[in-house]
Each structure stands twice: as C-alpha cells, then as structure tokens.
DRENDO-1510 file (C-alpha; in Angstrom, 1 decimal, always signed):
<recs>
REC; n; res; u; v; w
REC; 1; MET; -126.2; +3.8; -7.0 .
REC; 2; THR; -125.2; +4.0; -3.1 .
REC; 3; TYR; -123.9; +6.2; -0.9 .
REC; 4; THR; -123.1; +7.3; +2.6 .
REC; 5; LYS; -124.6; +9.9; +5.1 .
REC; 6; ALA; -122.2; +10.9; +8.1 .
REC; 7; ASN; -124.5; +8.3; +10.1 .
REC; 8; THR; -122.8; +6.0; +7.9 .
REC; 9; THR; -126.7; +4.4; +6.7 .
REC; 10; LYS; -126.6; +3.7; +3.0 .
REC; 11; LEU; -129.2; +5.2; +1.0 .
REC; 12; ARG; -129.9; +4.0; -2.9 .
REC; 13; MET; -130.4; +6.7; -5.4 .
REC; 14; SER; -131.2; +5.7; -9.3 .
REC; 15; CYS; -132.9; +8.2; -12.3 .
REC; 16; ASN; -135.3; +7.0; -14.3 .
REC; 17; GLN; -134.0; +9.3; -16.9 .
REC; 18; CYS; -130.3; +8.8; -17.1 .
REC; 19; GLN; -127.6; +6.5; -15.5 .
REC; 20; MET; -126.1; +8.6; -12.6 .
REC; 21; LEU; -123.0; +7.9; -11.6 .
REC; 22; GLY; -121.1; +8.8; -8.5 .
REC; 23; ILE; -117.7; +11.4; -8.6 .
REC; 24; ASN; -116.1; +11.9; -5.0 .
REC; 25; GLY; -118.8; +10.6; -3.2 .
REC; 26; VAL; -121.6; +13.3; -5.3 .
REC; 27; PRO; -124.3; +12.3; -7.1 .
REC; 28; CYS; -124.5; +13.9; -10.8 .
REC; 29; HIS; -126.5; +13.2; -13.8 .
REC; 30; GLU; -125.9; +12.7; -17.2 .
REC; 31; THR; -125.8; +16.2; -19.0 .
REC; 32; GLY; -128.9; +17.0; -20.5 .
REC; 33; CYS; -131.3; +14.9; -17.8 .
REC; 34; PRO; -134.2; +16.6; -17.1 .
REC; 35; ASN; -133.8; +15.3; -13.6 .
REC; 36; MET; -131.0; +17.8; -12.9 .
REC; 37; GLY; -131.6; +20.2; -10.5 .
REC; 38; ALA; -134.3; +17.8; -9.1 .
REC; 39; ARG; -134.1; +17.2; -5.5 .
REC; 40; TRP; -134.2; +13.3; -4.6 .
REC; 41; ASP; -137.0; +12.3; -2.0 .
REC; 42; ALA; -135.6; +10.0; +0.0 .
REC; 43; GLU; -139.5; +8.8; +1.4 .
REC; 44; SER; -141.4; +8.6; -1.7 .
REC; 45; GLY; -137.8; +7.9; -3.9 .
REC; 46; GLU; -138.9; +10.2; -6.9 .
REC; 47; TRP; -137.1; +13.4; -8.1 .
REC; 48; ILE; -138.6; +16.3; -7.4 .
REC; 49; LYS; -138.2; +19.2; -9.7 .
REC; 50; GLN; -137.3; +22.6; -8.3 .
REC; 51; ARG; -137.7; +26.4; -9.4 .
REC; 52; LYS; -136.8; +29.5; -8.1 .
REC; 53; CYS; -139.4; +31.8; -5.5 .
REC; 54; PHE; -140.5; +34.5; -8.2 .
REC; 55; GLU; -141.4; +36.4; -4.5 .
REC; 56; CYS; -138.2; +35.7; -2.3 .
REC; 57; GLY; -136.0; +34.0; -4.7 .
REC; 58; CYS; -135.7; +31.2; -2.7 .
REC; 59; THR; -135.7; +27.5; -4.2 .
REC; 60; VAL; -139.1; +25.5; -3.9 .
REC; 61; ASN; -141.1; +22.9; -5.4 .
REC; 62; ALA; -141.9; +23.5; -9.2 .
REC; 63; ASP; -145.6; +23.0; -7.8 .
REC; 64; ASP; -145.5; +24.7; -5.0 .
REC; 65; PRO; -146.8; +28.3; -5.4 .
REC; 66; CYS; -144.5; +30.2; -2.7 .
REC; 67; CYS; -142.2; +29.1; -0.4 .
REC; 68; SER; -144.2; +30.3; +2.3 .
REC; 69; GLU; -141.3; +32.2; +4.0 .
REC; 70; PRO; -142.3; +35.0; +6.2 .
REC; 71; MET; -140.9; +38.0; +4.7 .
REC; 72; GLU; -138.3; +39.6; +6.7 .
REC; 73; GLU; -138.8; +43.3; +7.1 .
REC; 74; VAL; -136.2; +46.1; +6.7 .
REC; 75; TRP; -135.2; +48.6; +9.2 .
REC; 76; GLU; -133.7; +51.6; +7.9 .
</recs>
C-alpha cells in the first residue's frame, strides 16, 4: 500500500498479518488483525503495538513503562 504525505513523498507500508487496503487515502487493516491499533514506524518498517498509559491516559508504546510526560499541576 502506498500513500502520499503533504510533501508528496510516497511511503510504502504493509502489514505482515493481513491484506491492508486504503479507503479514501487512509490505510486500514482487516477486521481482527493483531496490528490494528498499532502505529507504523517508517524508520524500522515495523508495526509498534500501543496501549493507554496507566498514569496519565496517553497512548504509548506497549513496551514503555509510562509515557514520561510531565504531569501538569492543577491550580485551584
């Protein structure tokens, strides 16, 4: 599957678990694919599984302990 970024650079992405397709230029996995919800890392050419951070709720890589984002203090 090839898609074009704003700077007209064509990137090639594929999935080793399903037959990906593009719908209106948006790359989509088949239903039930284990890589659904993962992010594509263009440098390594791999799918990186994601999860929600237990501390702040941000989306992080599945193997990261936390997102390492500084917590914002709430001023009352």
